[in-house]
C-alpha positions in Angstrom: 39.1 41.4 -30.6 39.8 45.1 -31.3 40.9 46.7 -28.0 41.2 50.2 -29.3 37.5 51.2 -28.9 37.2 50.2 -25.2 40.6 51.7 -24.4 39.6 55.0 -26.1 36.2 55.0 -24.3 37.9 54.5 -20.9 40.5 57.2 -21.6 37.7 59.6 -22.6 35.7 58.9 -19.5 38.7 59.2 -17.2 39.6 62.5 -18.9 36.0 63.8 -18.4 36.3 62.8 -14.8 39.8 64.1 -14.0 40.8 66.5 -16.7 44.5 67.1 -17.0 45.3 64.5 -14.3 45.0 61.8 -16.9 48.0 60.9 -19.0 48.7 58.6 -21.9 52.2 59.9 -22.4 54.7 57.1 -23.2 57.3 58.3 -20.7 54.8 58.4 -17.8 53.3 55.0 -18.8 56.8 53.5 -18.9 57.7 54.9 -15.5 54.5 53.5 -14.0 54.8 50.2 -15.8 58.1 49.2 -14.2 58.4 47.3 -11.0 60.9 45.5 -8.9 59.6 42.1 -10.0 61.3 39.7 -12.3 58.1 39.6 -14.4 58.1 41.4 -17.8 57.1 45.0 -17.9 53.7 45.9 -19.2 52.8 49.5 -20.0 49.5 50.7 -18.7 47.1 52.3 -21.2 46.7 55.3 -19.0 47.9 56.8 -15.7 45.5 58.9 -13.6 46.1 61.0 -10.5 42.9 61.3 -8.4 43.1 63.8 -5.5 40.4 62.3 -3.3 39.1 58.8 -2.4 35.9 59.6 -4.3 37.9 60.4 -7.5 39.9 57.2 -7.1 36.7 55.2 -6.6 35.1 56.8 -9.7 38.2 56.1 -11.8 38.1 52.4 -10.8 34.4 52.3 -11.6 35.2 53.7 -15.1 37.7 51.0 -15.6 35.4 48.3 -14.5 32.5 49.6 -16.6 34.8 49.6 -19.7 36.2 46.1 -18.7 39.7 47.5 -18.1 42.0 46.2 -15.3 43.3 48.8 -12.9 45.7 48.9 -10.0 46.8 51.5 -7.4 50.5 52.1 -7.0 50.5 53.8 -3.6 49.1 56.8 -1.8 51.4 59.2 -3.5 50.9 57.9 -7.1 48.0 57.5 -9.4 46.0 54.5 -10.6 47.0 52.8 -13.8 44.8 51.0 -16.3 45.9 48.0 -18.3 44.5 46.4 -21.4 
């Protein structure tokens, strides 16, 4: 299955929602893809920084609509979306 189209659609929808608070930069994705676990690192497709609960909820809904997984890091970090 070609994953590029759903990924691009999700990034476009998130960018329309949050503007410059969306990043696909490799450095930021690497930073957010690391954890303290022994499990292998997996880079997220995109990192977003919602400012309100409503924006966070809308970002998660975009991911769900595009069949993308998402996770929240903590209250001072953004959401990340995985393929």
